[in-house]
N, CA, C and O atoms as a GROMACS GRO file, in nm:
protein
  444
    1MET      N    1  -1.224   1.820   2.613
    1MET     CA    2  -1.302   1.919   2.563
    1MET      C    3  -1.373   1.847   2.449
    1MET      O    4  -1.303   1.809   2.355
    2SER      N    5  -1.492   1.826   2.445
    2SER     CA    6  -1.567   1.736   2.346
    2SER      C    7  -1.634   1.823   2.224
    2SER      O    8  -1.696   1.928   2.242
    3GLU      N    9  -1.615   1.773   2.124
    3GLU     CA   10  -1.671   1.858   1.995
    3GLU      C   11  -1.810   1.797   1.977
    3GLU      O   12  -1.839   1.678   1.963
    4GLU      N   13  -1.898   1.917   1.982
    4GLU     CA   14  -2.052   1.854   1.944
    4GLU      C   15  -2.072   1.888   1.803
    4GLU      O   16  -2.037   2.001   1.767
    5THR      N   17  -2.124   1.807   1.716
    5THR     CA   18  -2.144   1.837   1.595
    5THR      C   19  -2.290   1.795   1.576
    5THR      O   20  -2.319   1.684   1.621
    6TYR      N   21  -2.384   1.864   1.518
    6TYR     CA   22  -2.508   1.855   1.463
    6TYR      C   23  -2.528   1.918   1.333
    6TYR      O   24  -2.531   2.039   1.310
    7GLY      N   25  -2.539   1.825   1.253
    7GLY     CA   26  -2.537   1.854   1.112
    7GLY      C   27  -2.436   1.918   1.043
    7GLY      O   28  -2.462   1.978   0.939
    8GLN      N   29  -2.314   1.915   1.090
    8GLN     CA   30  -2.203   1.945   1.057
    8GLN      C   31  -2.077   1.843   1.090
    8GLN      O   32  -2.074   1.770   1.189
    9LEU      N   33  -1.978   1.851   0.993
    9LEU     CA   34  -1.857   1.744   1.031
    9LEU      C   35  -1.764   1.833   1.110
    9LEU      O   36  -1.749   1.955   1.099
   10SER      N   37  -1.709   1.752   1.190
   10SER     CA   38  -1.592   1.814   1.274
   10SER      C   39  -1.462   1.842   1.182
   10SER      O   40  -1.436   1.779   1.080
   11GLN      N   41  -1.388   1.943   1.235
   11GLN     CA   42  -1.266   1.961   1.157
   11GLN      C   43  -1.162   1.831   1.131
   11GLN      O   44  -1.090   1.822   1.032
   12GLU      N   45  -1.169   1.736   1.237
   12GLU     CA   46  -1.111   1.601   1.208
   12GLU      C   47  -1.168   1.517   1.092
   12GLU      O   48  -1.094   1.457   1.014
   13GLU      N   49  -1.315   1.514   1.080
   13GLU     CA   50  -1.385   1.442   1.003
   13GLU      C   51  -1.378   1.499   0.844
   13GLU      O   52  -1.381   1.426   0.745
   14LEU      N   53  -1.369   1.640   0.844
   14LEU     CA   54  -1.339   1.695   0.710
   14LEU      C   55  -1.193   1.646   0.671
   14LEU      O   56  -1.173   1.585   0.566
   15HIS      N   57  -1.102   1.672   0.753
   15HIS     CA   58  -0.977   1.622   0.712
   15HIS      C   59  -0.954   1.490   0.672
   15HIS      O   60  -0.875   1.469   0.580
   16ARG      N   61  -1.017   1.388   0.734
   16ARG     CA   62  -1.039   1.238   0.684
   16ARG      C   63  -1.093   1.262   0.559
   16ARG      O   64  -1.014   1.238   0.467
   17LEU      N   65  -1.218   1.306   0.523
   17LEU     CA   66  -1.283   1.310   0.381
   17LEU      C   67  -1.204   1.365   0.289
   17LEU      O   68  -1.206   1.312   0.178
   18ARG      N   69  -1.115   1.486   0.310
   18ARG     CA   70  -1.045   1.554   0.218
   18ARG      C   71  -0.930   1.431   0.161
   18ARG      O   72  -0.902   1.411   0.043
   19LYS      N   73  -0.880   1.366   0.267
   19LYS     CA   74  -0.775   1.268   0.230
   19LYS      C   75  -0.869   1.143   0.139
   19LYS      O   76  -0.813   1.089   0.043
   20LEU      N   77  -0.984   1.111   0.169
   20LEU     CA   78  -1.028   0.999   0.087
   20LEU      C   79  -1.068   1.053  -0.042
   20LEU      O   80  -1.064   0.973  -0.135
   21GLU      N   81  -1.114   1.195  -0.074
   21GLU     CA   82  -1.120   1.247  -0.180
   21GLU      C   83  -1.009   1.276  -0.264
   21GLU      O   84  -1.018   1.286  -0.387
   22LEU      N   85  -0.897   1.292  -0.196
   22LEU     CA   86  -0.760   1.299  -0.285
   22LEU      C   87  -0.753   1.150  -0.342
   22LEU      O   88  -0.741   1.125  -0.462
   23VAL      N   89  -0.761   1.057  -0.247
   23VAL     CA   90  -0.730   0.901  -0.315
   23VAL      C   91  -0.834   0.876  -0.432
   23VAL      O   92  -0.791   0.833  -0.539
   24LYS      N   93  -0.949   0.898  -0.418
   24LYS     CA   94  -1.025   0.870  -0.502
   24LYS      C   95  -1.030   0.947  -0.643
   24LYS      O   96  -1.079   0.901  -0.746
   25ASP      N   97  -0.974   1.064  -0.630
   25ASP     CA   98  -0.933   1.138  -0.766
   25ASP      C   99  -0.823   1.080  -0.806
   25ASP      O  100  -0.807   1.084  -0.928
   26ALA      N  101  -0.731   1.022  -0.738
   26ALA     CA  102  -0.610   0.971  -0.804
   26ALA      C  103  -0.657   0.831  -0.865
   26ALA      O  104  -0.613   0.800  -0.976
   27LEU      N  105  -0.724   0.766  -0.813
   27LEU     CA  106  -0.791   0.636  -0.854
   27LEU      C  107  -0.874   0.670  -0.996
   27LEU      O  108  -0.859   0.597  -1.094
   28ASP      N  109  -0.959   0.779  -0.999
   28ASP     CA  110  -1.027   0.807  -1.126
   28ASP      C  111  -0.926   0.851  -1.247
   28ASP      O  112  -0.951   0.820  -1.363
   29ARG      N  113  -0.806   0.927  -1.210
   29ARG     CA  114  -0.718   0.962  -1.309
   29ARG      C  115  -0.656   0.825  -1.370
   29ARG      O  116  -0.629   0.805  -1.488
   30LEU      N  117  -0.639   0.736  -1.261
   30LEU     CA  118  -0.554   0.610  -1.332
   30LEU      C  119  -0.665   0.530  -1.399
   30LEU      O  120  -0.634   0.461  -1.496
   31LYS      N  121  -0.791   0.532  -1.359
   31LYS     CA  122  -0.887   0.449  -1.441
   31LYS      C  123  -0.896   0.506  -1.571
   31LYS      O  124  -0.900   0.428  -1.666
   32ARG      N  125  -0.898   0.634  -1.593
   32ARG     CA  126  -0.893   0.689  -1.731
   32ARG      C  127  -0.790   0.668  -1.809
   32ARG      O  128  -0.803   0.685  -1.930
   33LYS      N  129  -0.670   0.627  -1.756
   33LYS     CA  130  -0.568   0.578  -1.841
   33LYS      C  131  -0.559   0.442  -1.849
   33LYS      O  132  -0.460   0.389  -1.900
   34GLY      N  133  -0.657   0.373  -1.801
   34GLY     CA  134  -0.666   0.235  -1.820
   34GLY      C  135  -0.579   0.145  -1.705
   34GLY      O  136  -0.528   0.036  -1.730
   35ILE      N  137  -0.574   0.207  -1.588
   35ILE     CA  138  -0.500   0.142  -1.500
   35ILE      C  139  -0.579   0.106  -1.376
   35ILE      O  140  -0.614   0.190  -1.293
   36SER      N  141  -0.607  -0.033  -1.365
   36SER     CA  142  -0.673  -0.049  -1.232
   36SER      C  143  -0.574  -0.086  -1.119
   36SER      O  144  -0.472  -0.156  -1.130
   37MET      N  145  -0.624  -0.025  -1.006
   37MET     CA  146  -0.539  -0.048  -0.875
   37MET      C  147  -0.623  -0.038  -0.756
   37MET      O  148  -0.731   0.020  -0.758
   38ASP      N  149  -0.570  -0.099  -0.647
   38ASP     CA  150  -0.607  -0.110  -0.520
   38ASP      C  151  -0.516  -0.020  -0.419
   38ASP      O  152  -0.394  -0.037  -0.409
   39ILE      N  153  -0.583   0.069  -0.351
   39ILE     CA  154  -0.500   0.158  -0.253
   39ILE      C  155  -0.539   0.092  -0.117
   39ILE      O  156  -0.652   0.048  -0.096
   40ALA      N  157  -0.430   0.089  -0.019
   40ALA     CA  158  -0.463   0.051   0.128
   40ALA      C  159  -0.486   0.188   0.200
   40ALA      O  160  -0.414   0.286   0.183
   41ILE      N  161  -0.593   0.185   0.281
   41ILE     CA  162  -0.635   0.294   0.358
   41ILE      C  163  -0.627   0.281   0.507
   41ILE      O  164  -0.674   0.182   0.562
   42CYS      N  165  -0.571   0.374   0.572
   42CYS     CA  166  -0.576   0.347   0.704
   42CYS      C  167  -0.698   0.364   0.769
   42CYS      O  168  -0.758   0.470   0.749
   43PRO      N  169  -0.758   0.262   0.858
   43PRO     CA  170  -0.908   0.244   0.900
   43PRO      C  171  -0.921   0.362   1.000
   43PRO      O  172  -1.036   0.389   1.033
   44VAL      N  173  -0.815   0.441   1.056
   44VAL     CA  174  -0.835   0.536   1.172
   44VAL      C  175  -0.835   0.663   1.087
   44VAL      O  176  -0.941   0.722   1.066
   45CYS      N  177  -0.721   0.706   1.038
   45CYS     CA  178  -0.719   0.847   0.978
   45CYS      C  179  -0.746   0.846   0.849
   45CYS      O  180  -0.752   0.957   0.796
   46LYS      N  181  -0.769   0.739   0.772
   46LYS     CA  182  -0.798   0.728   0.612
   46LYS      C  183  -0.686   0.791   0.535
   46LYS      O  184  -0.710   0.867   0.441
   47SER      N  185  -0.548   0.758   0.577
   47SER     CA  186  -0.434   0.816   0.498
   47SER      C  187  -0.395   0.699   0.416
   47SER      O  188  -0.385   0.591   0.474
   48PRO      N  189  -0.372   0.706   0.284
   48PRO     CA  190  -0.313   0.616   0.201
   48PRO      C  191  -0.159   0.588   0.229
   48PRO      O  192  -0.096   0.515   0.152
   49ARG      N  193  -0.102   0.644   0.333
   49ARG     CA  194   0.040   0.607   0.383
   49ARG      C  195   0.048   0.517   0.474
   49ARG      O  196   0.078   0.538   0.591
   50VAL      N  197   0.013   0.373   0.406
   50VAL     CA  198   0.011   0.257   0.500
   50VAL      C  199   0.117   0.178   0.440
   50VAL      O  200   0.130   0.169   0.318
   51VAL      N  201   0.188   0.124   0.519
   51VAL     CA  202   0.290   0.024   0.485
   51VAL      C  203   0.290  -0.106   0.549
   51VAL      O  204   0.254  -0.121   0.666
   52GLN      N  205   0.336  -0.218   0.458
   52GLN     CA  206   0.337  -0.342   0.535
   52GLN      C  207   0.472  -0.384   0.600
   52GLN      O  208   0.578  -0.397   0.538
   53ILE      N  209   0.454  -0.402   0.725
   53ILE     CA  210   0.574  -0.423   0.824
   53ILE      C  211   0.585  -0.593   0.852
   53ILE      O  212   0.494  -0.675   0.837
   54THR      N  213   0.700  -0.614   0.890
   54THR     CA  214   0.722  -0.752   0.925
   54THR      C  215   0.814  -0.733   1.053
   54THR      O  216   0.922  -0.674   1.038
   55SER      N  217   0.783  -0.774   1.157
   55SER     CA  218   0.863  -0.765   1.273
   55SER      C  219   0.897  -0.886   1.331
   55SER      O  220   0.864  -0.990   1.274
   56TYR      N  221   0.967  -0.887   1.452
   56TYR     CA  222   1.007  -1.044   1.516
   56TYR      C  223   0.872  -1.101   1.554
   56TYR      O  224   0.852  -1.217   1.518
   57PHE      N  225   0.782  -1.041   1.618
   57PHE     CA  226   0.629  -1.093   1.656
   57PHE      C  227   0.573  -1.125   1.542
   57PHE      O  228   0.489  -1.213   1.562
   58ASP      N  229   0.581  -1.090   1.418
   58ASP     CA  230   0.492  -1.113   1.303
   58ASP      C  231   0.573  -1.252   1.241
   58ASP      O  232   0.509  -1.311   1.154
   59LEU      N  233   0.679  -1.300   1.268
   59LEU     CA  234   0.736  -1.415   1.217
   59LEU      C  235   0.717  -1.532   1.259
   59LEU      O  236   0.793  -1.622   1.222
   60GLY      N  237   0.606  -1.559   1.351
   60GLY     CA  238   0.573  -1.699   1.397
   60GLY      C  239   0.545  -1.654   1.559
   60GLY      O  240   0.564  -1.540   1.601
   61GLY      N  241   0.493  -1.772   1.643
   61GLY     CA  242   0.476  -1.761   1.776
   61GLY      C  243   0.376  -1.683   1.782
   61GLY      O  244   0.265  -1.714   1.740
   62LEU      N  245   0.409  -1.558   1.843
   62LEU     CA  246   0.314  -1.453   1.890
   62LEU      C  247   0.216  -1.394   1.786
   62LEU      O  248   0.101  -1.361   1.815
   63GLY      N  249   0.278  -1.381   1.648
   63GLY     CA  250   0.194  -1.293   1.571
   63GLY      C  251   0.156  -1.368   1.433
   63GLY      O  252   0.103  -1.308   1.340
   64GLY      N  253   0.186  -1.501   1.428
   64GLY     CA  254   0.147  -1.549   1.320
   64GLY      C  255   0.200  -1.512   1.197
   64GLY      O  256   0.287  -1.424   1.205
   65PHE      N  257   0.169  -1.562   1.064
   65PHE     CA  258   0.237  -1.518   0.939
   65PHE      C  259   0.136  -1.426   0.856
   65PHE      O  260   0.146  -1.407   0.734
   66LEU      N  261   0.029  -1.367   0.943
   66LEU     CA  262  -0.056  -1.271   0.855
   66LEU      C  263   0.031  -1.142   0.841
   66LEU      O  264   0.104  -1.106   0.934
   67PRO      N  265   0.023  -1.069   0.719
   67PRO     CA  266   0.086  -0.950   0.714
   67PRO      C  267   0.036  -0.831   0.815
   67PRO      O  268  -0.085  -0.815   0.830
   68ALA      N  269   0.116  -0.761   0.874
   68ALA     CA  270   0.065  -0.645   0.951
   68ALA      C  271   0.108  -0.521   0.880
   68ALA      O  272   0.198  -0.522   0.796
   69TYR      N  273   0.036  -0.405   0.920
   69TYR     CA  274   0.029  -0.285   0.847
   69TYR      C  275   0.052  -0.171   0.952
   69TYR      O  276   0.029  -0.192   1.071
   70TYR      N  277   0.090  -0.073   0.917
   70TYR     CA  278   0.149   0.041   1.009
   70TYR      C  279   0.116   0.183   0.911
   70TYR      O  280   0.165   0.200   0.799
   71CYS      N  281   0.032   0.272   0.974
   71CYS     CA  282   0.017   0.399   0.923
   71CYS      C  283   0.114   0.502   0.980
   71CYS      O  284   0.147   0.527   1.096
   72LEU      N  285   0.152   0.559   0.853
   72LEU     CA  286   0.284   0.656   0.866
   72LEU      C  287   0.228   0.779   0.934
   72LEU      O  288   0.304   0.850   1.000
   73ASP      N  289   0.098   0.810   0.921
   73ASP     CA  290   0.044   0.927   0.964
   73ASP      C  291   0.008   0.924   1.108
   73ASP      O  292   0.068   0.993   1.190
   74CYS      N  293  -0.088   0.847   1.137
   74CYS     CA  294  -0.134   0.828   1.280
   74CYS      C  295  -0.086   0.731   1.376
   74CYS      O  296  -0.126   0.725   1.492
   75GLY      N  297   0.016   0.641   1.317
   75GLY     CA  298   0.056   0.526   1.393
   75GLY      C  299  -0.007   0.401   1.417
   75GLY      O  300   0.048   0.306   1.471
   76TRP      N  301  -0.131   0.402   1.372
   76TRP     CA  302  -0.223   0.275   1.356
   76TRP      C  303  -0.148   0.184   1.309
   76TRP      O  304  -0.078   0.198   1.209
   77TYR      N  305  -0.159   0.049   1.400
   77TYR     CA  306  -0.086  -0.069   1.348
   77TYR      C  307  -0.190  -0.177   1.377
   77TYR      O  308  -0.257  -0.187   1.479
   78GLY      N  309  -0.192  -0.263   1.258
   78GLY     CA  310  -0.299  -0.386   1.248
   78GLY      C  311  -0.298  -0.471   1.152
   78GLY      O  312  -0.219  -0.457   1.060
   79ARG      N  313  -0.381  -0.569   1.156
   79ARG     CA  314  -0.366  -0.651   1.025
   79ARG      C  315  -0.504  -0.637   0.926
   79ARG      O  316  -0.516  -0.710   0.828
   80ILE      N  317  -0.594  -0.549   0.958
   80ILE     CA  318  -0.704  -0.570   0.901
   80ILE      C  319  -0.706  -0.419   0.811
   80ILE      O  320  -0.694  -0.320   0.884
   81LEU      N  321  -0.718  -0.394   0.680
   81LEU     CA  322  -0.706  -0.275   0.605
   81LEU      C  323  -0.836  -0.257   0.534
   81LEU      O  324  -0.913  -0.349   0.506
   82THR      N  325  -0.855  -0.115   0.505
   82THR     CA  326  -0.969  -0.085   0.424
   82THR      C  327  -0.894  -0.061   0.294
   82THR      O  328  -0.780  -0.016   0.284
   83ILE      N  329  -0.978  -0.100   0.193
   83ILE     CA  330  -0.917  -0.090   0.047
   83ILE      C  331  -0.991  -0.004  -0.032
   83ILE      O  332  -1.114  -0.020  -0.033
   84MET      N  333  -0.932   0.105  -0.113
   84MET     CA  334  -1.009   0.168  -0.213
   84MET      C  335  -0.955   0.114  -0.339
   84MET      O  336  -0.834   0.099  -0.360
   85THR      N  337  -1.057   0.085  -0.427
   85THR     CA  338  -1.020   0.025  -0.583
   85THR      C  339  -1.090   0.124  -0.695
   85THR      O  340  -1.182   0.200  -0.663
   86ASN      N  341  -1.045   0.117  -0.814
   86ASN     CA  342  -1.112   0.165  -0.919
   86ASN      C  343  -1.144   0.056  -1.018
   86ASN      O  344  -1.178   0.079  -1.134
   87ARG      N  345  -1.129  -0.078  -0.960
   87ARG     CA  346  -1.186  -0.167  -1.047
   87ARG      C  347  -1.349  -0.198  -1.058
   87ARG      O  348  -1.404  -0.170  -0.952
   88PRO      N  349  -1.423  -0.238  -1.140
   88PRO     CA  350  -1.546  -0.254  -1.139
   88PRO      C  351  -1.565  -0.361  -1.012
   88PRO      O  352  -1.487  -0.452  -0.985
   89GLU      N  353  -1.697  -0.324  -0.937
   89GLU     CA  354  -1.714  -0.416  -0.805
   89GLU      C  355  -1.730  -0.572  -0.845
   89GLU      O  356  -1.691  -0.655  -0.763
   90ASP      N  357  -1.781  -0.612  -0.958
   90ASP     CA  358  -1.797  -0.738  -0.987
   90ASP      C  359  -1.659  -0.818  -1.014
   90ASP      O  360  -1.635  -0.930  -0.970
   91ASP      N  361  -1.572  -0.742  -1.094
   91ASP     CA  362  -1.448  -0.779  -1.125
   91ASP      C  363  -1.364  -0.800  -1.003
   91ASP      O  364  -1.310  -0.908  -0.981
   92ALA      N  365  -1.352  -0.689  -0.916
   92ALA     CA  366  -1.278  -0.695  -0.781
   92ALA      C  367  -1.331  -0.814  -0.680
   92ALA      O  368  -1.247  -0.882  -0.620
   93VAL      N  369  -1.442  -0.834  -0.666
   93VAL     CA  370  -1.492  -0.937  -0.578
   93VAL      C  371  -1.447  -1.072  -0.662
   93VAL      O  372  -1.402  -1.160  -0.590
   94LEU      N  373  -1.452  -1.096  -0.783
   94LEU     CA  374  -1.415  -1.222  -0.821
   94LEU      C  375  -1.261  -1.231  -0.818
   94LEU      O  376  -1.214  -1.336  -0.772
   95GLU      N  377  -1.193  -1.155  -0.851
   95GLU     CA  378  -1.054  -1.149  -0.850
   95GLU      C  379  -1.009  -1.183  -0.710
   95GLU      O  380  -0.921  -1.268  -0.694
   96ASP      N  381  -1.059  -1.126  -0.620
   96ASP     CA  382  -1.036  -1.143  -0.485
   96ASP      C  383  -1.054  -1.283  -0.426
   96ASP      O  384  -0.971  -1.341  -0.357
   97MET      N  385  -1.190  -1.338  -0.467
   97MET     CA  386  -1.211  -1.461  -0.433
   97MET      C  387  -1.123  -1.574  -0.468
   97MET      O  388  -1.090  -1.670  -0.399
   98GLN      N  389  -1.086  -1.535  -0.610
   98GLN     CA  390  -1.004  -1.634  -0.678
   98GLN      C  391  -0.848  -1.654  -0.609
   98GLN      O  392  -0.778  -1.755  -0.612
   99GLN      N  393  -0.822  -1.538  -0.555
   99GLN     CA  394  -0.679  -1.537  -0.488
   99GLN      C  395  -0.669  -1.603  -0.349
   99GLN      O  396  -0.566  -1.640  -0.292
  100SER      N  397  -0.806  -1.609  -0.301
  100SER     CA  398  -0.823  -1.662  -0.180
  100SER      C  399  -0.815  -1.816  -0.174
  100SER      O  400  -0.804  -1.873  -0.066
  101PHE      N  401  -0.820  -1.871  -0.270
  101PHE     CA  402  -0.836  -2.030  -0.267
  101PHE      C  403  -0.671  -2.067  -0.328
  101PHE      O  404  -0.593  -2.004  -0.401
  102ASP      N  405  -0.666  -2.194  -0.262
  102ASP     CA  406  -0.543  -2.258  -0.294
  102ASP      C  407  -0.534  -2.303  -0.449
  102ASP      O  408  -0.626  -2.378  -0.482
  103PRO      N  409  -0.449  -2.274  -0.541
  103PRO     CA  410  -0.432  -2.324  -0.679
  103PRO      C  411  -0.461  -2.479  -0.702
  103PRO      O  412  -0.523  -2.526  -0.798
  104SER      N  413  -0.407  -2.549  -0.599
  104SER     CA  414  -0.428  -2.678  -0.613
  104SER      C  415  -0.572  -2.736  -0.612
  104SER      O  416  -0.603  -2.841  -0.668
  105MET      N  417  -0.656  -2.658  -0.545
  105MET     CA  418  -0.809  -2.678  -0.531
  105MET      C  419  -0.879  -2.659  -0.665
  105MET      O  420  -0.998  -2.690  -0.670
  106GLU      N  421  -0.816  -2.611  -0.780
  106GLU     CA  422  -0.892  -2.568  -0.894
  106GLU      C  423  -0.921  -2.706  -0.955
  106GLU      O  424  -0.848  -2.804  -0.938
  107PRO      N  425  -1.043  -2.704  -1.032
  107PRO     CA  426  -1.059  -2.810  -1.121
  107PRO      C  427  -0.962  -2.836  -1.238
  107PRO      O  428  -0.927  -2.740  -1.307
  108ASP      N  429  -0.918  -2.954  -1.264
  108ASP     CA  430  -0.866  -2.999  -1.386
  108ASP      C  431  -0.942  -2.975  -1.504
  108ASP      O  432  -1.060  -3.009  -1.505
  109ASP      N  433  -0.883  -2.911  -1.618
  109ASP     CA  434  -0.940  -2.898  -1.752
  109ASP      C  435  -0.910  -3.020  -1.834
  109ASP      O  436  -0.966  -3.041  -1.941
  110GLN      N  437  -0.815  -3.106  -1.779
  110GLN     CA  438  -0.809  -3.233  -1.885
  110GLN      C  439  -0.887  -3.332  -1.899
  110GLN      O  440  -0.851  -3.430  -1.964
  111GLU      N  441  -1.024  -3.324  -1.833
  111GLU     CA  442  -1.123  -3.434  -1.844
  111GLU      C  443  -1.198  -3.396  -1.969
  111GLU      O  444  -1.289  -3.467  -2.010
   0.00000   0.00000   0.00000
């Protein structure tokens, strides 16, 4: 049975939206306390109950060395996450870019 929605969210979409709103409220409370944080969100059900896992397949050969994630609510498994943050956008992008580069590639300040 297919749910048709015209101008209204389905019950499932409302449930996902409520989960996102709870995470947003938590990030806002932390920001008011001066705490910056990133929270991983399941790309399927939008739950923040995502854990990083390592299995036999993730330790080489078949899975590579990239981290894998599992959602405790819907069972999603994958390597790409959605992240919600309360950091200012400019700071978040710069910090993420800086962490992406090998430290040995940074210029020497000795010159």
